[in-house]
C-alpha positions as CSV (number, residue, x, y, z in Angstrom):
1,M,187.2,85.1,87.7
2,V,185.5,87.7,85.9
3,V,183.2,90.7,87.4
4,F,181.0,92.5,85.3
5,V,177.7,94.8,85.9
6,R,175.0,96.2,84.1
7,E,176.1,99.8,83.7
8,T,173.2,101.4,82.1
9,A,169.9,100.1,80.3
10,D,172.2,99.0,77.1
11,T,175.7,98.7,78.5
12,M,177.4,96.0,80.5
13,L,180.5,97.2,82.2
14,L,183.4,94.5,82.6
15,L,185.3,95.3,85.9
16,H,187.7,92.8,86.4
17,V,189.4,89.7,84.8
18,A,191.7,87.5,86.7
19,V,193.6,84.2,85.8
20,H,196.0,82.0,87.5
21,E,199.6,83.1,86.6
22,D,200.3,80.0,85.0
23,Y,197.5,80.6,82.7
24,A,198.3,84.4,82.0
25,G,200.0,85.4,78.7
26,G,203.8,84.2,79.8
27,G,202.6,81.4,82.0
28,D,203.2,77.7,81.5
29,R,199.8,77.0,80.4
30,A,199.1,80.1,78.3
31,D,198.1,78.1,75.4
32,A,194.8,77.2,77.1
33,W,193.6,80.8,76.1
34,V,191.8,81.0,79.5
35,T,191.3,84.8,79.3
36,P,189.8,84.8,75.8
37,R,187.6,82.1,76.6
38,L,186.6,84.2,79.8
39,M,186.0,87.2,77.4
40,A,184.0,85.2,74.9
41,A,181.6,83.8,77.7
42,V,181.2,87.4,79.0
43,R,180.2,88.6,75.5
44,S,177.8,85.6,75.2
45,A,176.3,86.5,78.4
46,C,175.7,90.3,77.2
47,R,174.3,88.9,73.9
48,R,171.5,86.8,75.8
49,T,170.8,89.8,78.2
50,R,167.8,91.8,77.1
51,G,168.7,95.4,76.0
52,I,172.3,95.1,76.3
53,T,174.1,96.3,72.9
54,K,177.5,97.4,74.2
55,L,180.1,95.9,76.8
56,R,182.7,98.5,78.1
57,L,186.1,97.5,79.2
58,L,188.2,99.6,81.4
59,Y,191.6,98.2,80.8
60,P,194.3,97.9,79.4
61,H,192.8,100.8,77.9
62,E,189.2,101.8,78.0
63,A,187.1,100.4,75.1
64,Q,183.7,99.6,74.1
65,V,182.7,96.5,72.0
66,R,179.3,96.7,70.0
67,L,177.5,93.4,70.3
68,E,176.2,91.9,67.1
69,S,172.8,90.2,67.5
70,T,172.8,86.4,66.5
71,A,169.2,86.6,65.8
């Protein structure tokens, strides 16, 4: 599950990412790379959203990702 919202006109804020423990870093199915795939889907959605140029993450440490235009 991923929860993200438009924080400002140009920034999307990622509020929460959750995966079943089997798919987490130390889980039995960690090799499925669920969390990185979810993050890639969020970045893709942000790139397709008009006006969004940044994705802000609050954890594990606050970070900001600049979104490159594919056009």
